[in-house]
C-alpha positions as CSV (number, residue, x, y, z in Angstrom):
1,M,23.2,25.6,24.6
2,V,23.0,22.1,23.6
3,L,20.5,21.5,25.9
4,A,18.2,24.1,24.6
5,L,18.6,22.6,21.1
6,T,18.0,19.0,22.4
7,L,14.9,20.3,24.1
8,T,13.2,22.1,20.7
9,A,14.1,18.9,18.6
10,W,12.3,17.0,21.7
11,L,9.2,19.2,21.4
12,A,9.1,19.7,17.6
13,P,6.3,17.9,16.2
14,G,6.3,14.3,15.0
15,F,9.9,14.1,16.4
16,H,10.0,11.0,19.1
17,A,13.2,9.6,20.7
18,N,13.9,6.1,19.1
19,A,11.1,7.1,16.5
20,E,10.7,4.0,14.3
21,S,11.2,4.3,10.7
22,V,7.3,3.8,8.7
23,V,5.9,1.7,6.6
24,L,2.5,3.4,5.2
25,V,-0.2,1.9,3.1
26,L,-2.2,3.5,1.1
27,G,-5.4,1.2,-0.2
28,D,-9.0,0.8,-0.5
29,S,-10.9,-1.5,0.8
30,L,-9.1,-4.2,0.3
31,S,-6.3,-2.8,2.5
32,A,-8.7,-1.1,5.1
33,G,-10.1,-4.6,6.0
34,Y,-13.5,-4.1,4.4
35,G,-16.2,-6.7,6.3
36,L,-13.3,-8.3,8.4
37,P,-13.6,-8.2,12.6
38,A,-10.9,-5.5,13.6
39,G,-7.5,-6.6,13.5
40,R,-8.2,-9.6,11.3
41,G,-6.9,-7.7,7.6
42,W,-4.1,-8.4,5.9
43,V,-1.8,-4.7,6.9
44,D,-2.9,-6.1,10.5
45,L,-1.0,-9.2,9.7
46,L,1.6,-7.3,8.5
47,A,1.8,-4.7,11.3
48,Q,2.9,-7.7,13.5
49,R,5.2,-9.7,10.8
50,V,7.1,-6.0,10.6
51,S,7.1,-5.6,14.4
52,R,8.7,-9.2,15.1
53,D,10.5,-9.9,11.7
54,S,12.2,-5.9,11.1
55,P,12.2,-4.0,14.2
56,G,12.5,-0.4,13.9
57,Y,10.1,-0.3,11.7
58,R,6.4,0.4,12.0
59,V,3.0,-0.4,9.4
60,V,0.7,2.6,9.3
61,N,-2.6,2.1,7.5
62,A,-4.0,5.2,5.4
63,S,-6.6,2.7,3.6
64,I,-10.2,4.4,2.8
65,S,-12.7,2.1,0.9
66,G,-13.7,3.0,-2.2
67,E,-10.9,4.7,-2.5
68,T,-9.7,5.6,-6.1
69,T,-6.1,6.7,-7.2
70,E,-7.5,10.1,-7.5
71,G,-8.2,10.4,-3.9
72,G,-5.2,8.2,-2.9
73,R,-2.9,10.8,-4.7
74,N,-5.1,13.9,-3.4
75,R,-4.5,12.3,0.6
76,L,-1.0,11.7,-0.1
77,A,0.5,15.7,0.9
78,P,-0.3,15.4,4.4
79,L,0.4,11.8,5.1
80,L,4.3,12.1,3.7
81,A,4.8,15.2,6.0
82,R,3.4,13.5,8.8
83,H,4.2,10.1,8.9
84,R,7.7,10.5,6.5
85,P,7.6,6.8,5.0
86,A,10.6,4.6,4.4
87,V,8.4,2.6,2.2
88,V,5.1,3.4,0.4
89,I,2.6,0.5,-0.5
90,V,0.8,1.8,-3.0
91,E,-2.8,-0.7,-3.2
92,L,-4.8,1.2,-5.3
93,G,-6.4,1.3,-8.9
94,A,-9.3,-1.5,-8.4
95,N,-12.5,1.3,-8.3
96,D,-10.6,3.2,-10.8
97,G,-11.2,-0.5,-12.8
98,L,-15.0,-1.4,-11.6
99,R,-16.0,2.3,-13.0
100,G,-13.8,1.6,-15.9
101,T,-12.1,4.8,-15.6
102,D,-9.9,5.7,-18.1
103,L,-6.4,4.2,-17.8
104,T,-4.1,6.5,-18.8
105,V,-5.5,9.0,-15.8
106,T,-5.4,5.8,-13.4
107,R,-2.0,5.7,-15.1
108,T,-1.0,9.1,-14.5
109,H,-2.5,9.1,-10.9
110,L,-0.3,6.2,-10.0
111,R,2.9,7.3,-11.3
112,S,2.0,10.8,-9.6
113,I,1.3,8.8,-6.1
114,I,4.8,7.6,-6.9
115,A,6.9,9.6,-7.8
116,S,6.1,12.0,-4.3
117,S,6.8,9.1,-2.1
118,Q,10.1,8.2,-3.7
119,G,10.6,12.6,-4.2
120,A,10.0,12.0,0.1
121,G,13.1,9.5,0.2
122,A,10.5,6.3,0.3
123,R,11.3,3.3,-1.5
124,T,7.6,2.1,-3.1
125,L,5.6,-0.9,-3.6
126,V,3.4,-1.5,-6.1
127,I,-0.4,-4.4,-5.7
128,G,-1.9,-5.1,-9.2
129,M,-5.0,-5.8,-9.0
130,R,-7.3,-7.5,-11.7
131,I,-10.8,-7.3,-13.1
132,P,-13.7,-9.6,-13.9
133,P,-14.0,-10.5,-17.4
134,N,-17.5,-8.6,-18.2
135,Y,-15.3,-5.4,-18.8
136,G,-14.1,-6.8,-22.7
137,P,-11.3,-7.9,-23.2
138,D,-9.9,-5.4,-24.2
139,Y,-9.6,-3.0,-20.8
140,T,-9.6,-6.0,-18.4
141,T,-5.8,-7.1,-20.2
142,R,-4.4,-3.6,-20.8
143,F,-5.9,-3.0,-16.8
144,A,-3.8,-5.9,-15.8
145,T,-0.3,-5.1,-17.6
146,L,-0.7,-1.4,-16.1
147,F,0.4,-1.8,-12.6
148,G,3.7,-3.9,-14.0
149,E,4.1,-1.5,-16.7
150,V,4.1,1.6,-14.0
151,A,6.0,-0.9,-11.6
152,S,9.0,-1.0,-14.1
153,E,8.4,3.0,-15.7
154,T,9.2,4.3,-12.1
155,K,11.7,1.2,-10.5
156,S,9.3,0.5,-8.0
157,A,8.7,-3.3,-6.6
158,L,6.1,-4.9,-8.0
159,V,3.3,-7.2,-6.5
160,P,1.7,-8.3,-9.7
161,F,-1.8,-9.7,-8.1
162,L,-2.6,-9.0,-4.3
163,M,-5.1,-12.0,-4.6
164,D,-2.5,-14.5,-6.1
165,G,-3.5,-18.0,-6.1
166,F,-7.2,-17.5,-4.3
167,A,-8.9,-15.4,-7.1
168,E,-10.9,-18.7,-8.4
169,R,-11.4,-19.7,-4.6
170,R,-15.3,-18.5,-3.7
171,D,-15.1,-20.2,-0.4
172,L,-12.2,-17.4,0.8
173,F,-14.5,-14.1,-0.4
174,Q,-17.1,-12.4,1.5
175,E,-20.6,-12.6,0.2
176,D,-20.2,-10.2,-2.1
177,G,-18.1,-12.2,-4.1
178,I,-15.6,-9.5,-4.4
179,H,-13.7,-8.7,-0.5
180,P,-11.7,-11.4,0.9
181,A,-12.5,-13.2,3.6
182,V,-10.8,-13.1,7.0
183,A,-8.9,-17.1,5.7
184,A,-7.5,-15.3,2.9
185,Q,-6.0,-12.5,4.7
186,P,-2.9,-14.9,5.2
187,L,-2.5,-15.4,2.1
188,M,-2.3,-11.7,0.4
189,L,0.0,-11.4,3.3
190,D,2.3,-13.7,1.7
191,T,2.1,-13.2,-1.7
192,V,3.1,-8.6,-0.2
193,W,5.8,-9.8,2.4
194,P,8.3,-11.5,-0.4
195,K,8.5,-8.0,-2.4
196,L,8.1,-6.1,0.6
197,R,11.0,-7.5,2.9
198,P,13.8,-6.4,0.7
199,L,12.8,-2.9,0.7
200,L,12.9,-3.5,4.5
201,A,16.5,-4.5,5.1
202,K,18.0,-1.6,4.3
203,P,18.9,0.3,7.4
204,P,15.2,2.7,8.7
205,R,15.8,6.3,9.0
206,R,16.1,7.6,11.5
207,R,14.6,11.1,13.2
């Protein structure tokens, strides 16, 4: 009987012996590595660091170029069911801002993503963004503060701005002036890591 139960668990979908806990990155082109050589994006570098410095965890990158908070919300349920992440990094909102989306809508979608992630047992990290000033000072300011407000409301960890420290350096961006170049990817990782590392300090969940 015990053997039968063990075999049933072994063959169950999603079961892996000594499985690692997942850090799920739900993001847009900034996390999907748009315009970069394969394996050179900040999430790829994060995966390498997690493998080295946080045994028991692995990174799954579920980022898609062009993604919005609405798209991330709509895609999230199967990702949570499949990967059962211990940590969810939410790097969404930039495309909402560039499209001039009503910030109430963006806030609602972000809160929904975080509530679903936390309801599935994951710790959450919100990564903030900023948009160019040509969208008007009111919208630009409210957009920049939105991420911190959502993080505070949901008791999530926060990276205030993914491009902190280099946003004004044109040489660290690709030709489009929007997407960071290869040389900027380690800087983005170094911005995220201090906020993520404490979330990995807790013992990873075992399946």
